[in-house]
N, C-alpha and C positions, 0 to 999 in steps of 0.2 A: 396782492390787491384783494384777495378773497375776504379778509376780515373787514374791509371797507364796504364791499359790495353788499354783503349780507345785511348790515344795519340799514343801508339805504333801502333795500328791498323790504325790510320790516317797516320802515317809516312809510313807504308808499302803500303798503297793505293797510296799515292803520289809518292812513289818510283816506283811503277808500271807505273804510268803516265809518270814520268821522263825518265824511261828506254826506252820508245817508242820514245822519242824525242832526247835523248842524242846523237844518231848516227848522226842525221841531224845537230846538232850544231857542232859536231866534224869534219864534212867534210870540206875539202879545197874548194876553189872557183875557179876551173880551168877555168871557163867561162870568168872570168875577164882577166886571162892571154891570152886567145884566142883573146879577143877584143883588148887588148893592142898590141899584136903581129901584128894583122891585120892593126891597125892604123899605127904602125911604118913602116910596109911594104908599105902601101899606101903613107906615107910621103916621102919615098925614090923615088917614081915615080914622079920626079919633072915636067915631061911633063904634068901631070894632073893639074899643078898649074902655067903654063906659064913659066917653067924653073926656078922657085924660090922655095925654101923650104917653106912649110906652117908654118904660125905663130900662127894662132888662131884655136880653136876647140870648137864646141858647141854640147852638149849632149841633146837629145830630146827623150822622150818616147811617143809612140802613141798606141792607142788601139781602137778596135771597140766595146768594152763592158766595162761597169763600174764594172761589177761583176767579171771579170777575175783576176784583180790585185787590192787589196785594197790599200788605200792611204798610209798606213804604209809601205807596200812592195814596192810601187812606190818610195817613198822617199829613202828607203834603197838601191834599185837597182840603181837609178840615182846617189845617193851619192857615192856608191861603185865604179861605173864606173868612176866618176869624180876623186875620190881619186887615183884609180889605174893609170889612164892616167896622172894625175899630177905627180906621182912618176916615170912613165916610159917615159915621153916625156918632152920637154922643151917648149911646146906651151902654150899660154894663154888660159885657159879653162873656159867656162861658161856652165851652165846647166839650164834646165827648172825645176821648183819646183815639178810639178806633170805631169802625162801623159796627152796628148791631146786625147780626145775622138772624133774620126772622122770615117765616114762611110768607107772610103777607107782602113782603117787599118784592116777591117774585110775580105778583099779579100785574096785569097789563096797565097801561096808562089810562085806560078807560075807567079805572076805579081809584082815583087819587086819594079818596078818603077811606081806604081799607080799614076795617075795624081793628085789626091787629096793630096797625101803625098808630091809630088813634089811641088805643089803650097804652101803647108805649109812650106816646107824647104825654098822656095824662099822668102816667106814673113817673116818668123820667125827670120832669122839671116843672117848676111853677113860673117860668119866665113869661113876660108879656107876649113875646114873639118867639116861636120855635121854628128854626129853619131846618127842614129835612131834605137831604139829598139822596135820591134813590137811583143809582146806575142800573140800567137794564140792558145795555148792549155795548160791546167793545169792538172797534175796528182798527186794528194796528195800534197807532198812537193816539187814537181818539176814543173818548168814552162818552156815550150818550147817557144823560141822566135827567130825571125829572126832579125839579125843585118845588117843594110845597112849603108855603108860609102859613103857619098856624097862629092866628091872633087869639089871645085869651082875654076875656072880660072878667078879670078877677074881682074888680070893685063891686060888680053887681051879682057875682056868683053864677054867671051864665056859662062859664067854661069857654070852650072853643066857639068862636063866632065866625070869623072870616078865614077862608083857606084858598087864596089864589095859588095857582101852580103854573109852571112853564118848563120848557125843555132847554137844556144847555149842552154844548159840546165841549168836553174838557180834554185838553192835551195831557197825556200821561208820559211816563218815563221813556227814555231812549231805548228802543228794543235792541240796539246793537251792544249796549253795555255788557249784558250777561254773556252773549255769544263771544264777544271779543275777549272778555275776562277768561272764559273757559279755555279759549285758544292759547292765550299766553300762560295761563296757569299750568296747562298740560305740557307746554314746551319748557317752561321753567328757566329760560335763559334770561340773564340780566338785561341785555339790549331790548328784548321784546317787552319785558316787564316795565322798563323805563319808558319805552315808546308808548305803552298804554297809559301811564300816568300823564304823559305830555298831551296826547290826543284825545283822551277820555277823562280829563280832569274833572268833569262835571258828574261822573258816574259814582255811585255809592261804593263800588268795589275798589276805589283807588286806595283806601286805607289798607285793605287786605293785600293789594299788590305791593304797596310800600313795605308791609311786613314781610312779604315773600322776598323782596329785594334784599332787605336787611338780613334775613335768615340765610339766603343764598350766599351773600358776601361773607357772612360769618363762617359758613361752611368752607368756602374757598380759602379764607384766611387761615382757618384751622388746618386744612389740608396742606397749605404751603408751609405753615409752621411745623407740622409733623414731619414733612419731607426734609426741611432744613435741620431739624433736630436729629433725624435718623442719619443724615450725612455727618453731622458733628459727632454723633455717637460712634459711627464706624471709624472715623479718624481717631477719636478718643484722646485728644490732646487739649492742653490748656488754651492754646491759640485757637483751635477750632471752636471750642465752646465760647471763648471771648468774642469771636466773629459772629456766632449765632445770636448771642445776647445783644450785641450792638445792632445787628440787622433786624431783629424781631423783638423790639421792646414790649409789644403788646401781646405777645404769644403766651398762652396759658402754661407752656412748658419752660418759661424763662426761669422760674424758681428751681425746677428740677435741674436745668442746665447749670444754673449757678452753684447748686449743691455739688453736682458731679465735678464741675470745674474746680471748686475749692478743694475737694478730695484729691483730685489729680495734682493740684498745686502743693498740697500738704505732702503727698507721696513723693513728688519731685524734690521738695525741700528735704524730706527725710533721706532720700537717696543721696542728695548732695552732702548732707551732714555725715552719712555713713562713709562716703568716699573720702571726705576730708579727714575724719577720725582715723580711718585705716591708713591713709597716707602719712599721718603723724606717727602712728605706731611703727610703720615701715621705716620712717626716718630715724626713730630711736633705735629700732631693731634689737629690742631686748625682750626676754620672756615676760617680764612684768608689764611692759608697754602693750604687748599683744594680749595678755590676759586681762589687763585693765580695760582695753577697748572692747573685748568680748563680753566682759562683765557689765560694762556701762551701756553697751548697744547690742543686746541679744537679738533684737528684731532685724538687724542688718544682715544682708546676704553674706557679707565678708566675715561675720562673727565665727563661723565654723572654721574658715581658713586661719583666722587669727588664733583660735585655740590650737590648731595643729602646729602652727609656727611657734606658739608659746611652749608647747610640749617638746618640740624639737630643740628649741633653745635650752630648755631645762635639762634635757637628756645630755646635751653637749656640756652644760655646766656640771652635771653630775659626774660625767666622765673625767672632767678636769679635777673635780673634787676628790675622786677616788685615787687619783695619782698622788695627791698630797695626804691621803688618809694615813698611810704608813708612818709618816713623820709626825703626825699630830694626833695619833690614836688616843693617847692618854688624855691629852687636853680635850679632845672631842668627847671622850667618855664622860668626863666631868661636866662638860657643857651639856651633854645629853641628859645627864641626871638633873641638872638645873632646869633644863627645858621641860623634863617630865614633871618636876615639881611645879614649874610655872603652868604647865598644862592642867595639872590637877587643880591648882588655884583658879585657873581660868574656868575650868569646868564647874568648880564650886560657885565662883562668881556668876557664871552663866545660869546655874540652877537657881541661885538667889534672884538673879534678874528675871528669870522666867516666872518665879513665884510672885515677885512684885507685879509683873505684868498681868498675871492671872488674877490677882486680887483687884488690880485696877480695872480689869475688864469686868469682873463681877460687880464692882461698885458702879461702873458706868452703866451696866445692864440694869441694875436696880434703879438707878436714877432715870433711865429711859422708861422703865415700867411705871415709875411714879409719874413721870411726865405724861405718858399715855393715859394713865388713869385720870389725871387732872384734866387732860383734853377731853376724855370721854364724859367726865362730869360736866365740863363746860358745855359740850354739845348737847347733853341731856337737858341742861338748864335752858339753853337757847331753844331747844325743841319745845320744852314746856312753855316758854314765853311765846313762841310762835303759835302753839296750840291755843294759848289764852287769847292772843290777838285775834286768831281765826274765830274763836268762840265769840269774842266781842263783836267782830265784823258780822258774823252770822246773826247775832242777836239784833244788831243795828238793821241788818237787811230784813229780819222778821218784823221789827217795829215799822220799818218803812213800808213793807208789804202790807201790814195791817192798816197803816195809814192810807195806803193807796186803795185797799179794798173798801175802806170807808168812803173814800172819794176817788174813784177811778179816773184815768185820763179822759180829758174832754174829747172823746171820739165816739161818734154814734155809727155803728155798722150800718151799711145800706141794706135795703130789703134783700132777702136771700136770692131773689130772682136775678139780681144784677151783680156779677163778680166785681170786686174792687181790687184794683192793682196798685200796689204801693211799692216803695223801695227803701232799703236801708240807707239812712241819711247821715246824720252827724254822730258817728261813734268814734271815740277817741282812745288813745293809749291810756293805760297799759293793755287794755283789751279792746283793740280797734276792730271789733266784730261783734255780731249778735250770735248767740248759740241757738241752733235749731235742735230742740230736745224732743224726746218721745213722750214726755209728760209735762204738764204745766208746773214744774217745780225744779229747783236746783238740787234737791235731795233724792228725788225719785227718778227712775228711768236713766237714760244715758243721752249723750250728745250725738246728734246725727251729722251736723255740718257746722262750719263757722262761716257766717255771712258777713263779708266786709261791706264798706260803704259802696252804694251803687247797685247792690244785688236786688233785682226785681222780685217781688213776692205777691202772691194772691191771697187776700184776706178771705177766709172761709166763713167768717161770721161768728164762730163759736169762741167764747171768752170765759176765762177763769181768773178773776181778779185783774192783775195787770198783764196776764198771759193771753195770747191770741193764737188761734189755730190757723196756720197758713200753708200754702203750697208753693214750692220754688219751681224753677223752670224745668228741671229734670223730672218733675212729678213727685218728688219726695214731700210728704205731708208731716208736719210736726208743730211744735209750740215755740213761740218766741216771746220774750218779755218786752213790754212797752212801758217800762217803768218811768222813763224820762221822755218827754214829748219830742225832743229833737232827734231821738233815735230813728224815727220812721216818718216818712212823708208820703202822702197819698194824693 
């Protein structure tokens, strides 16, 4: 019963965690309604916009502390405001990606028009209405924030005209997500990880938990696979490896097991053929039969015994022949002379045969050298052709680079005070990545990284032709080519 009780305990524990955060997830978001109502009321005051209705709106978050609102909550807050205003107004809306950290945002609510914020509004956007959200206090899952609406009279060149402000209470992320994640991550058991995905499905850590589950299962499967393989290896039979392969089709050691199994099968087949050949020689029971078996199957364990039996048989035959030697000595002498002549002829023929083979080998070696020389000449020709193609490609690239320098990509870097964050977008094979290089050139310097699609980059503003100086997430700074517009999105 222990394996059942423990998962139940896990579920009860995670239920306790989820009950503390369920109410926060179920709350409505009235603060968004308040923001939308205030924006609509301001839009009706056409005197703030030179007598015309506002057309554009910009959403900006500012904060005096990086610890007050984490990046995930920043993205959620700005995205929620943008979505709500998009539903409730007909204005064209843009937003900042994250909060601006500025010293003026730390001032009290008694100074809603702080000069630093006004300067930021003036520089950041030319929208008719700029919505700034300035959090100033956090209490558990509530964030107190001041919202200031900045109306701009661009038609008459008066700049900022009306600046209503108000306070909202923003519900933020579930505080139990991270603590529960740390608990199950340290424990590492699949039941606890799966329970987390069930009861904390709203948390951003679910993707990491699912990755941990997959990794843990893969490790367990690998350990099971290795144990089964070790058991088959200890038995070291065809049947044991057949059972392992059938029971573990997905194991990474299946190919190794199949190779060992095939070797064992070949060895068994060879042993069977050796046994059959030796039994046939025993059935014939002659010196020639034993010698033939030993000559044809020298790898067999029975070959040495067959040679001994062949020698024994020959000794017995020699003894019988010696008994008849006296009677046939003369005939044998003549036969011996004939055999000697035949052997000399055989030696001569053998020498001639060896000479023919030597000449054939020399001819074959000469042909092989000629073939190798032809192959080397062909490779050299292919290399020259490849170098010519590479030279043509580089010339085309230089022409394209010259054309791009004459008319660079339609991208205007932002003012140096504001970092611009982009990402590698549509790069395609054969080189599905952008090279981060030490110099703005493919001929100078060296490659630092390969940046695939989706890699975030920070544009540093410096540009040389189609090359831009950037910084990636690990802090490495280098140059990337923006030769084709679809390669990068900002």
